[in-house]
C-alpha positions as CSV (number, residue, x, y, z in Angstrom):
1,M,19.3,33.7,-15.8
2,E,21.9,31.4,-17.3
3,G,25.0,29.5,-16.2
4,A,27.2,26.7,-17.5
5,G,24.8,24.2,-18.9
6,Y,21.7,25.4,-17.3
7,R,19.1,28.3,-17.5
8,V,16.7,29.4,-14.8
9,V,13.3,30.0,-16.5
10,F,11.2,30.7,-13.5
11,E,11.8,31.9,-9.9
12,K,9.4,32.7,-7.1
13,G,10.1,33.5,-3.5
14,G,7.7,33.3,-0.5
15,V,7.1,29.5,-1.1
16,Y,6.9,27.8,2.3
17,L,7.0,24.3,3.6
18,H,4.8,23.7,6.6
19,T,6.5,21.1,8.8
20,S,3.8,20.9,11.4
21,A,0.5,19.1,11.1
22,K,-1.2,21.6,13.4
23,K,-4.1,23.6,12.0
24,Y,-2.4,26.9,12.9
25,Q,1.3,27.1,12.1
26,D,3.8,28.8,14.4
27,R,6.9,30.6,13.1
28,D,9.2,27.7,13.9
29,S,7.2,25.3,11.8
30,L,7.4,27.4,8.6
31,I,10.4,27.1,6.2
32,A,10.6,30.0,3.7
33,G,12.1,29.1,0.4
34,V,12.4,29.8,-3.4
35,I,10.9,27.6,-6.1
36,R,12.7,27.6,-9.5
37,V,12.3,25.9,-12.9
38,V,15.7,25.2,-14.4
39,E,16.7,23.9,-17.8
40,K,19.8,21.8,-17.3
41,D,21.5,19.1,-19.4
42,N,18.6,18.3,-21.7
43,D,16.3,18.1,-18.7
44,V,14.0,20.4,-16.9
45,L,14.1,20.4,-13.1
46,L,11.8,21.8,-10.5
47,H,13.9,22.9,-7.5
48,W,12.9,24.2,-4.1
49,A,15.4,25.3,-1.4
50,P,15.2,27.3,1.9
51,V,16.0,31.0,1.5
52,E,19.4,30.6,3.3
53,E,20.4,28.0,0.8
54,A,18.8,29.5,-2.3
55,G,21.4,32.2,-2.6
56,D,22.6,33.2,-6.1
57,S,20.9,31.1,-8.7
58,T,24.3,30.8,-10.5
59,Q,25.6,28.8,-7.6
60,I,22.9,26.1,-7.7
61,L,24.1,22.6,-8.4
62,F,21.7,19.7,-9.0
63,S,22.4,16.1,-8.4
64,K,20.9,13.5,-10.6
65,K,20.6,11.0,-7.8
66,D,20.8,11.0,-4.0
67,S,22.7,7.8,-3.4
68,S,22.3,8.0,0.3
69,G,18.5,8.0,0.0
70,G,18.2,10.8,2.5
71,D,20.0,13.5,4.5
72,S,22.0,12.4,7.5
73,C,21.1,15.6,9.3
74,A,17.4,15.3,8.7
75,P,15.5,16.4,11.8
76,E,14.1,13.8,14.1
77,E,10.5,14.4,15.1
78,E,9.5,13.5,18.6
79,P,6.4,11.4,18.8
80,T,3.3,13.2,19.9
81,F,1.5,10.1,21.0
82,D,2.1,6.6,22.0
83,P,1.8,4.4,18.8
84,G,0.6,1.5,20.9
85,Y,3.0,-1.0,19.5
86,E,6.8,-1.6,19.5
87,P,9.0,1.2,18.0
88,D,10.4,-1.1,15.3
89,W,6.8,-1.3,13.9
90,A,6.8,2.5,13.2
91,V,6.9,2.0,9.4
92,I,5.2,5.2,8.3
93,S,8.3,7.1,7.1
94,T,9.9,4.3,5.2
95,V,7.2,3.6,2.6
96,R,7.1,7.1,1.2
97,P,9.7,7.6,-1.6
98,Q,12.5,10.1,-0.9
99,P,12.6,13.1,-3.2
100,R,16.0,13.9,-4.8
101,H,17.9,16.4,-2.7
102,S,19.8,19.3,-4.1
103,E,23.5,19.4,-3.4
104,P,24.5,22.3,-1.1
105,T,26.0,25.5,-2.6
106,R,29.6,25.0,-3.4
107,G,31.8,25.8,-0.4
108,A,28.9,25.9,2.0
109,E,28.0,23.5,4.7
110,P,24.4,22.2,4.7
111,S,22.4,23.7,7.5
112,C,20.1,21.6,9.7
113,P,17.3,21.2,10.1
114,Q,16.1,23.4,7.2
115,G,18.8,22.3,4.8
116,S,17.5,18.8,4.7
117,W,14.2,19.9,3.2
118,A,15.6,21.1,-0.2
119,F,14.6,19.0,-3.2
120,S,14.7,18.9,-7.0
121,V,12.7,16.7,-9.3
122,S,12.7,16.2,-13.1
123,L,9.4,17.3,-14.7
124,G,9.4,14.0,-16.4
125,E,9.1,12.3,-13.0
126,L,5.8,14.1,-12.2
127,K,2.5,12.1,-12.4
128,S,0.0,14.7,-11.2
129,I,-0.4,18.1,-9.6
130,R,-3.1,18.9,-7.1
131,R,-4.2,22.5,-6.2
132,S,-5.7,23.6,-3.0
133,K,-9.3,24.4,-2.4
134,P,-10.4,28.1,-3.0
135,G,-10.9,30.4,0.0
136,L,-7.7,29.6,1.8
137,S,-5.4,32.3,3.1
138,W,-2.9,31.1,0.5
139,A,-2.8,28.5,-2.2
140,Y,-0.7,25.4,-2.2
141,L,0.4,22.7,-4.7
142,V,1.0,19.0,-4.1
143,L,3.2,17.3,-6.6
144,V,2.9,13.5,-7.0
145,T,5.7,11.7,-8.7
146,Q,5.7,8.6,-10.9
147,A,7.3,6.8,-8.0
148,G,4.0,7.0,-6.1
149,G,4.9,9.6,-3.4
150,S,3.9,13.2,-2.8
151,L,6.7,15.8,-2.5
152,P,6.3,18.3,0.4
153,A,3.3,20.6,-0.2
154,L,4.4,24.0,-1.5
155,H,2.5,26.9,0.2
156,F,2.6,30.1,-1.9
157,H,2.2,32.8,0.7
158,R,2.8,35.6,-1.9
159,G,0.9,33.9,-4.7
160,G,2.4,32.4,-7.8
161,T,0.7,29.1,-8.4
162,R,-0.8,30.1,-11.7
163,A,2.5,31.6,-12.9
164,L,4.3,28.3,-12.1
165,L,1.6,26.2,-13.8
166,R,1.9,28.4,-16.9
167,V,5.6,27.8,-17.0
168,L,5.2,24.0,-16.5
169,S,2.7,23.9,-19.3
170,R,5.5,24.8,-21.7
171,Y,7.0,21.5,-21.0
172,L,4.1,19.3,-20.0
173,L,0.5,18.7,-21.0
174,L,-1.6,19.4,-17.9
175,A,-5.0,17.7,-18.3
176,S,-7.6,18.8,-15.8
177,S,-10.2,16.3,-14.9
178,P,-13.9,17.5,-15.2
179,Q,-14.7,15.3,-12.3
180,D,-12.0,16.8,-10.1
181,S,-11.1,20.3,-11.3
182,R,-8.3,20.6,-8.8
183,L,-6.3,17.7,-10.3
184,Y,-4.0,18.1,-13.2
185,L,-2.7,14.9,-14.8
186,V,0.8,15.2,-16.3
187,F,1.5,13.9,-19.8
188,P,4.4,14.3,-22.2
189,H,4.0,17.4,-24.4
190,D,4.8,15.3,-27.5
191,S,1.5,14.0,-28.9
192,S,3.3,11.1,-30.6
193,A,4.8,10.1,-27.3
194,L,1.4,10.2,-25.7
195,S,-0.2,8.2,-28.5
196,N,2.6,5.6,-28.5
197,S,2.3,5.2,-24.7
198,F,-1.2,3.8,-25.2
199,H,-0.5,1.8,-28.4
200,H,0.3,-1.4,-26.6
201,L,-3.0,-1.3,-24.7
202,Q,-4.8,-2.3,-28.0
203,L,-7.8,-0.3,-27.1
204,F,-8.1,1.4,-30.4
205,D,-11.6,2.2,-31.8
206,Q,-11.3,0.9,-35.3
207,D,-14.8,2.1,-36.3
208,S,-14.3,5.8,-35.8
209,S,-12.4,7.7,-38.4
210,N,-11.9,10.6,-36.1
211,V,-10.6,8.7,-33.1
212,V,-6.9,8.0,-33.0
213,S,-7.2,5.8,-29.9
214,R,-9.5,5.2,-27.0
215,F,-8.1,4.5,-23.6
216,L,-8.6,4.2,-19.9
217,Q,-6.0,6.1,-18.0
218,D,-5.7,6.3,-14.3
219,P,-4.6,9.5,-12.5
220,Y,-3.8,7.6,-9.4
221,S,-2.3,4.4,-10.7
222,T,-0.7,1.6,-8.8
223,T,2.7,2.7,-9.9
224,F,5.3,2.7,-7.1
225,S,9.1,2.9,-7.5
226,S,10.2,0.7,-10.4
227,F,7.9,-2.2,-10.4
228,S,4.7,-1.3,-12.3
229,R,3.5,0.8,-15.2
230,V,0.7,3.4,-15.4
231,T,-2.6,1.6,-16.1
232,N,-6.1,2.8,-17.1
233,F,-8.7,5.0,-15.5
234,F,-9.9,7.8,-17.9
235,R,-12.4,6.9,-20.7
236,G,-11.7,9.4,-23.5
237,A,-10.1,9.9,-26.9
238,L,-7.1,11.5,-28.6
239,Q,-9.1,13.3,-31.3
240,P,-7.9,15.7,-34.0
241,Q,-9.8,19.0,-33.9
242,P,-10.8,21.0,-36.9
243,E,-8.7,24.1,-37.3
244,G,-10.0,26.8,-35.0
245,A,-12.2,24.4,-33.1
246,A,-12.0,24.6,-29.3
247,S,-11.0,21.5,-27.4
248,D,-13.2,20.2,-24.6
249,L,-10.1,19.9,-22.5
250,P,-9.7,22.8,-20.1
251,P,-6.7,24.7,-21.5
252,P,-3.5,24.4,-19.6
253,P,-2.6,27.5,-17.7
254,D,-0.9,29.2,-20.6
255,D,-2.0,31.7,-23.2
256,E,-3.2,29.2,-25.8
257,P,-4.9,25.8,-25.3
258,E,-3.2,22.7,-26.2
259,P,-4.7,21.6,-29.6
260,G,-5.6,18.2,-30.6
261,F,-6.5,16.4,-27.4
262,E,-9.6,15.6,-25.5
263,V,-9.3,13.8,-22.2
264,I,-12.6,12.9,-20.5
265,S,-13.1,11.5,-17.1
266,C,-16.5,9.9,-16.2
267,V,-16.6,7.5,-13.3
268,E,-19.9,7.7,-11.5
269,L,-20.8,5.0,-9.0
270,G,-24.4,4.0,-8.5
271,P,-26.0,3.8,-5.1
272,R,-24.4,1.5,-2.5
273,P,-26.5,-1.6,-2.1
274,T,-27.7,-3.0,1.2
275,V,-26.0,-6.2,2.3
276,E,-27.1,-8.7,4.9
277,R,-24.7,-11.3,6.2
278,G,-25.8,-14.8,6.9
279,P,-25.4,-17.1,9.9
280,P,-22.2,-19.1,10.4
281,V,-21.9,-22.5,8.7
282,T,-22.6,-25.2,11.3
283,E,-21.2,-28.7,11.6
284,E,-24.6,-30.1,10.4
285,E,-24.6,-27.9,7.3
286,W,-20.9,-28.9,6.6
287,A,-21.9,-32.6,6.9
288,R,-24.5,-32.2,4.2
289,H,-21.7,-31.4,1.8
290,V,-19.7,-34.6,2.5
291,G,-20.2,-37.4,0.0
292,P,-20.0,-41.2,0.5
293,E,-16.2,-41.3,0.2
294,G,-15.7,-38.2,2.4
295,R,-15.3,-36.0,-0.7
296,L,-16.8,-32.6,-0.3
297,Q,-19.6,-31.8,-2.7
298,Q,-21.1,-28.5,-4.0
299,V,-17.9,-26.7,-3.0
300,P,-18.7,-23.3,-4.6
301,E,-21.9,-23.2,-2.7
302,L,-20.1,-24.1,0.5
303,K,-17.5,-21.4,0.0
304,N,-20.2,-18.9,-0.6
305,R,-21.8,-19.8,2.7
306,I,-18.4,-19.4,4.5
307,F,-18.0,-16.0,2.8
308,S,-21.4,-14.8,3.8
309,G,-21.4,-16.1,7.4
310,G,-18.1,-17.5,8.4
311,L,-17.8,-20.8,10.4
312,S,-19.0,-22.0,13.7
313,P,-16.1,-22.2,16.1
314,S,-16.4,-26.0,16.4
315,L,-16.0,-26.4,12.6
316,R,-12.9,-24.3,12.2
317,R,-10.4,-27.0,13.1
318,E,-11.5,-29.1,10.1
319,A,-12.6,-26.4,7.6
320,W,-9.5,-24.2,7.9
321,K,-7.3,-27.1,6.6
322,F,-9.3,-26.8,3.3
323,L,-9.4,-23.0,3.2
324,L,-5.6,-22.9,3.6
325,G,-4.9,-25.6,1.0
326,Y,-3.5,-28.2,3.4
327,L,-6.3,-30.6,2.3
328,S,-7.8,-30.7,-1.2
329,W,-11.5,-29.8,-1.7
330,E,-11.6,-32.7,-4.2
331,G,-9.9,-35.4,-2.1
332,T,-11.5,-38.4,-0.5
333,A,-11.1,-39.2,3.2
334,E,-8.5,-41.9,2.5
335,E,-6.5,-39.5,0.2
336,H,-6.6,-37.0,3.0
337,K,-5.2,-39.5,5.5
338,A,-2.4,-40.5,3.2
339,H,-1.6,-36.8,2.6
340,V,-1.4,-36.1,6.3
341,R,1.0,-39.0,6.9
342,K,3.3,-37.8,4.1
343,K,3.2,-34.2,5.4
344,T,3.9,-35.3,8.9
345,D,7.1,-37.1,7.9
346,E,8.1,-34.1,5.9
347,Y,7.6,-31.8,8.8
348,F,9.6,-33.7,11.3
349,R,12.5,-34.2,8.8
350,M,12.7,-30.4,8.5
351,K,12.3,-29.9,12.3
352,L,15.2,-32.3,12.9
353,Q,17.4,-30.1,10.8
354,W,17.5,-27.4,13.4
355,K,16.9,-29.6,16.4
356,S,20.1,-31.5,15.7
357,V,22.3,-28.4,15.5
358,S,24.5,-28.3,18.6
359,P,25.1,-25.1,20.6
360,E,28.7,-25.1,19.3
361,Q,27.5,-25.4,15.7
362,E,25.0,-22.6,16.2
363,Q,27.7,-20.3,17.4
364,R,29.1,-20.6,13.9
365,N,25.7,-20.2,12.2
366,S,24.8,-16.6,12.7
367,L,21.7,-16.9,10.5
368,L,20.1,-19.7,12.5
369,H,21.2,-18.1,15.8
370,G,19.6,-14.8,14.7
371,Y,16.4,-16.5,13.7
372,R,16.2,-18.3,17.0
373,S,16.7,-15.1,19.0
374,L,14.2,-13.1,17.0
375,I,11.6,-15.9,17.2
376,E,12.1,-16.3,20.9
377,R,11.6,-12.6,21.5
378,D,8.5,-12.3,19.4
379,V,6.9,-15.5,20.7
380,S,7.3,-14.2,24.3
381,R,5.0,-11.3,23.5
382,T,2.5,-12.8,21.1
383,D,-1.1,-13.0,22.3
384,R,-0.1,-13.5,25.9
385,T,-3.5,-12.5,27.2
386,N,-5.1,-15.4,25.3
387,K,-5.5,-18.4,27.6
388,F,-3.8,-20.6,25.0
389,Y,-0.6,-18.6,25.4
390,E,-0.7,-17.1,28.9
391,G,1.7,-18.1,31.6
392,P,5.5,-18.6,31.5
393,E,5.5,-22.3,31.0
394,N,2.6,-22.5,28.5
395,P,3.3,-25.3,26.0
396,G,1.6,-23.2,23.2
397,L,4.7,-20.9,23.3
398,G,7.0,-23.8,22.6
399,L,4.9,-24.9,19.7
400,L,4.9,-21.4,18.2
401,N,8.7,-21.4,18.6
402,D,9.1,-24.8,17.0
403,I,6.8,-24.2,14.0
404,L,8.4,-20.8,13.2
405,L,12.0,-22.3,13.4
406,T,10.9,-25.2,11.2
407,Y,9.4,-22.7,8.7
408,C,13.0,-21.2,8.4
409,M,14.0,-24.7,7.2
410,Y,11.0,-24.9,4.8
411,H,11.6,-21.4,3.3
412,F,15.3,-20.7,3.5
413,D,15.1,-17.6,1.3
414,L,12.6,-15.9,3.5
415,G,13.3,-17.3,6.9
416,Y,11.6,-15.6,9.8
417,V,10.5,-11.9,9.7
418,Q,8.9,-10.0,12.5
419,G,5.1,-10.3,12.3
420,M,4.9,-13.9,11.2
421,S,4.2,-15.0,14.8
422,D,1.0,-12.8,14.6
423,L,-0.1,-14.9,11.6
424,L,0.7,-18.3,13.1
425,S,-0.9,-17.7,16.6
426,P,-4.6,-17.9,15.5
427,I,-3.9,-20.9,13.3
428,L,-2.3,-22.9,16.1
429,Y,-5.1,-21.8,18.5
430,V,-7.7,-23.2,16.1
431,I,-5.9,-26.3,14.7
432,Q,-4.5,-27.5,18.0
433,N,-1.9,-29.7,16.3
434,E,1.7,-28.9,15.6
435,V,2.0,-30.5,12.2
436,D,-1.4,-29.5,10.8
437,A,-0.9,-25.9,12.1
438,F,2.5,-25.8,10.3
439,W,1.1,-26.7,7.0
440,C,-1.9,-24.4,7.4
441,F,0.5,-21.6,8.3
442,C,2.5,-22.4,5.1
443,G,-0.7,-22.1,3.1
444,F,-1.4,-18.7,4.6
445,M,2.2,-17.6,3.9
446,E,1.7,-18.5,0.3
447,L,-0.9,-15.7,0.2
448,V,1.1,-13.1,2.1
449,Q,4.8,-13.9,2.0
450,G,5.4,-11.0,-0.4
451,N,4.5,-8.7,2.6
452,F,7.7,-9.7,4.3
453,E,10.1,-9.2,1.4
454,E,12.9,-6.8,2.3
455,S,12.3,-4.7,-0.9
456,Q,8.7,-4.0,0.4
457,E,7.5,-3.9,-3.2
458,T,4.5,-6.0,-2.5
459,M,3.4,-3.8,0.3
460,K,4.0,-0.7,-1.9
461,R,1.9,-2.3,-4.6
462,Q,-0.9,-3.0,-2.2
463,L,-0.9,0.5,-0.8
464,G,-1.1,1.8,-4.4
465,R,-4.1,-0.4,-5.2
466,L,-5.7,0.7,-1.9
467,L,-5.2,4.3,-2.9
468,L,-6.7,3.7,-6.4
469,L,-9.8,2.0,-4.9
470,L,-10.3,4.8,-2.4
471,R,-9.8,7.4,-5.1
472,V,-12.7,5.9,-7.1
473,L,-14.9,5.3,-4.0
474,D,-14.3,8.6,-2.2
475,P,-12.2,11.2,-4.0
476,Q,-13.2,13.8,-1.4
477,L,-11.6,11.8,1.4
478,C,-8.5,11.3,-0.7
479,D,-8.3,15.1,-1.3
480,F,-8.5,15.6,2.5
481,L,-5.8,13.1,3.2
482,D,-3.6,14.7,0.5
483,S,-4.0,18.1,2.1
484,Q,-2.8,16.7,5.4
485,D,0.2,14.9,3.9
486,S,-1.5,11.6,4.5
487,G,-2.4,10.7,1.0
488,S,0.0,7.8,0.8
489,L,-2.2,5.9,3.2
490,C,0.9,4.6,5.0
491,F,-1.1,4.5,8.2
492,C,-2.7,1.4,6.7
493,F,0.6,-0.4,6.4
494,R,0.1,-2.6,9.5
495,W,-3.5,-3.4,8.4
496,L,-2.3,-5.0,5.2
497,L,1.0,-6.5,6.5
498,I,-0.7,-8.9,9.0
499,W,-4.3,-8.8,7.7
500,F,-5.7,-6.7,10.5
501,K,-4.5,-9.1,13.2
502,R,-3.9,-6.2,15.7
503,E,-7.0,-4.2,14.8
504,F,-9.8,-6.6,15.9
505,P,-10.4,-8.7,19.0
506,F,-9.0,-12.3,18.6
507,P,-12.4,-14.0,17.9
508,D,-13.1,-11.4,15.2
509,V,-9.8,-12.0,13.6
510,L,-10.7,-15.7,13.2
511,R,-14.0,-14.7,11.5
512,L,-12.3,-12.1,9.2
513,W,-9.5,-14.4,8.1
514,E,-11.8,-17.4,7.2
515,V,-14.0,-15.0,5.1
516,L,-10.9,-13.6,3.3
517,W,-9.5,-17.1,2.7
518,T,-12.5,-18.1,0.6
519,G,-11.2,-15.7,-2.2
520,L,-14.7,-14.4,-2.6
521,P,-16.2,-12.4,-4.1
522,G,-12.8,-11.8,-5.8
523,P,-9.2,-11.2,-5.0
524,N,-8.1,-8.3,-2.8
525,L,-11.1,-8.2,-0.5
526,H,-8.7,-7.2,2.3
527,L,-8.2,-3.9,0.4
528,L,-11.9,-3.3,0.5
529,V,-11.9,-4.1,4.2
530,A,-9.4,-1.3,4.6
531,C,-11.6,1.0,2.5
532,A,-14.6,0.0,4.6
533,I,-12.8,1.0,7.8
534,L,-11.8,4.4,6.3
535,D,-15.4,4.9,5.0
536,M,-16.7,4.3,8.5
537,E,-14.3,6.9,9.9
538,R,-14.5,9.5,7.1
539,D,-16.7,12.0,8.9
540,T,-14.6,11.8,12.0
541,L,-11.4,12.4,10.0
542,M,-12.7,15.1,7.8
543,L,-14.9,17.1,10.3
544,S,-12.4,17.1,13.2
545,G,-9.7,19.3,11.6
546,F,-7.2,16.5,12.0
547,G,-3.6,16.9,10.8
548,S,-1.3,14.1,9.9
549,N,-0.3,13.3,13.4
550,E,-3.9,13.3,14.6
551,I,-5.0,11.1,11.6
552,L,-2.3,8.5,12.5
553,K,-3.3,8.7,16.2
554,H,-7.0,8.2,15.5
555,I,-6.4,5.3,13.1
556,N,-4.2,3.6,15.7
557,E,-6.8,4.1,18.4
558,L,-9.3,2.1,16.4
559,T,-7.6,-1.0,17.6
560,M,-10.0,-3.4,19.3
561,K,-13.0,-1.0,18.7
562,L,-14.1,-2.2,15.3
563,S,-17.0,-4.7,14.7
564,V,-15.9,-7.3,12.2
565,E,-19.4,-8.0,11.0
566,D,-20.0,-4.2,10.3
567,V,-16.7,-4.0,8.4
568,L,-17.3,-7.1,6.3
569,T,-20.9,-5.9,5.5
570,R,-19.6,-2.6,4.3
571,A,-16.7,-4.1,2.4
572,E,-19.1,-6.4,0.5
573,A,-21.4,-3.4,-0.2
574,L,-18.4,-1.5,-1.6
575,H,-17.5,-4.4,-3.8
576,R,-21.1,-4.7,-5.2
577,Q,-21.2,-0.9,-5.8
578,L,-17.9,-1.0,-7.7
579,T,-18.7,-4.1,-9.8
580,A,-22.2,-2.6,-10.7
581,C,-20.5,0.4,-12.4
582,P,-20.6,-0.1,-16.2
583,E,-17.7,2.3,-16.7
584,L,-15.5,1.0,-14.0
585,P,-11.8,1.7,-14.8
586,H,-10.0,-1.2,-16.2
587,N,-7.3,-1.3,-13.6
588,V,-9.9,-1.3,-10.9
589,Q,-11.5,-4.3,-12.7
590,E,-8.1,-5.9,-12.5
591,I,-7.8,-5.4,-8.7
592,L,-11.3,-6.9,-8.2
593,G,-10.6,-9.8,-10.5
594,M,-13.1,-8.7,-13.1
595,A,-10.6,-8.4,-15.9
596,P,-7.2,-9.9,-16.7
597,P,-4.1,-7.7,-16.4
598,T,-3.5,-5.4,-19.4
599,E,0.1,-6.4,-19.4
600,P,1.1,-10.1,-18.8
601,H,3.6,-10.9,-16.2
602,S,7.1,-12.0,-17.1
603,P,7.2,-15.7,-17.8
604,S,10.2,-16.0,-15.5
605,P,9.4,-16.0,-11.8
606,P,10.8,-13.1,-9.7
607,A,13.9,-13.6,-7.8
608,P,13.3,-14.9,-4.3
609,P,13.8,-12.4,-1.5
610,P,17.2,-12.4,0.1
611,P,17.5,-14.3,3.3
612,L,17.0,-12.2,6.4
613,S,20.2,-11.6,8.2
614,P,19.8,-11.4,11.9
615,T,21.8,-8.1,11.8
616,R,19.5,-6.3,9.4
617,A,16.1,-4.8,10.2
618,P,13.2,-6.8,9.0
619,P,11.4,-5.7,5.8
620,T,8.5,-4.5,7.9
621,P,10.5,-1.6,9.4
622,P,8.9,0.1,12.2
623,L,7.1,-4.7,13.4
624,P,13.7,-25.0,21.5
625,T,14.2,-28.1,23.3
626,D,17.2,-30.4,23.4
627,T,15.3,-33.6,22.9
628,A,14.6,-35.2,19.5
629,P,11.2,-34.4,18.0
630,Q,8.5,-37.1,18.2
631,P,5.7,-37.5,15.7
632,D,3.1,-37.3,18.5
633,S,4.2,-34.0,19.9
634,S,1.0,-32.2,19.1
635,L,-1.0,-30.2,21.6
636,E,-4.6,-30.5,22.7
637,I,-5.9,-27.4,24.4
638,L,-8.4,-25.9,26.8
639,P,-10.9,-24.4,26.0
640,E,-9.8,12.6,0.5
641,E,-11.4,23.5,-7.9
642,E,-9.4,25.4,-9.6
643,D,-8.7,27.8,-6.8
644,D,-8.4,31.6,-6.7
645,D,-4.8,32.2,-5.9
646,G,-5.3,35.0,-3.3
647,A,-2.1,37.0,-4.0
648,D,-1.6,35.9,-7.6
649,S,-1.6,38.4,-10.4
């Protein structure tokens, strides 16, 4: 079927979207539609639309971009459970990339709610295609884009998955992984393009006359939106085949195999080791590391002990200043005293900047006024069950407020964003001094400030790395989550945003954070903590028949029920299991700090995030006194197979 500038090369009806996470779908939750492959303007598009919109193929128009980022008449889904935190922390829907929507038929009004589900995507934007398991009533396909998100699962009630894949293989190289026969990786059909895409990796095998290049290529890379490139996971070769020879690559679902390529996947992890954590570091043990001038000695050994056992509560007030970079591990006692005096003066100069603003001036400074209002609101509900913050006149609340407002003066570009009070609260509780707590908080923010950027790119990158780690550790769990439209792991967003602050009891948060601050056994241990929690819950998730709503509900209900020692023990065991693998994918090595990045970062630093206007939502979408400050205003406290497509022919 042809029209002006386009040609429909494939069309199949009876392709449904299931809009409910329930195990058994009712009629209202099924949206019948038509899937088409269309050649248009030197591009090939995959388009799905509900039956009432599909109409005559000659009427279909495709938009190259959806500038609005969504459909204004998209249905609003009523919550099926209490999320357990403020509505503006309900961030699940915002991380997932929006598919391009098709424009409505000319002269027709879009219908809601089904009209909002239509989408089209260029085949060049696909990263992988996952097929359903065999034995189901009907087969489905999940298409994952280069932007890192999954399009709505397509359920073929009348068959047709094989036919669609045969058509797609005319335009794409679909490489099936021997380790996961249900996963097709999508590559350009042009062999030169595929070879060139790996040329800059400099992983050529110069000793083999048959091998064009060797590479490590990841099916679930950390690519999200526009900020990173595909990195490496598969060990294999691009190898010319003798004429008539069969390739080891399973042929794409077309009449003839794609010649000339061999893509091999082989990532097998060894047994998971047993890990035993040690006792906390005591004041006596710490004292043995202090030299004659007050300089700490054998610091790597000391950090290892903190990693393996944490700190005794009485030692935290001193040790956290080193862990958070306020005091230098190499400095002497006198150098530390001079440094504290300097930082005290610096702190109160910044504090005076906002303290000296009169109410009349603040009425003309909407940014400062917005920060103050947001901080006051958040402080009033931060850890109020903790004795340090309970009661309406508790001085700890005033110090939280003052430190956060002063941080706005320290970091104008970032300012205050909801969730920062959660990070400051334990620090102030432990340090018990306004100035020292401020600078320790600044040290923590150096580690996590990207989490609060309006673009959310740092959070997207972390979710992508978490997905990659989980895919290597437990592909079956990832398959399950994919099948339940939960493969983006967005239910882990809050975990990563504020480093599990709301998931563990307060004392356990202190232990978790001091272990993470050591930077051992490598970077991104917090991602393995998330993997450990999911590993602990995998049987419950996979054997209970949970849908996406139930998965989110279950994860949320883990709050305050987790043992930090059990989680840390498992996270360390996962790290040892991964690092012991001789064929560990290179991009996983990067995440674990075992290898430098394959692509150096730009020498110029990224632009700072825009300041947070009080009128805009924080980048974590659904999370004063009148007297002059005095230097002594510190506070002492009390104590996740190739399937048989049923109806396919």
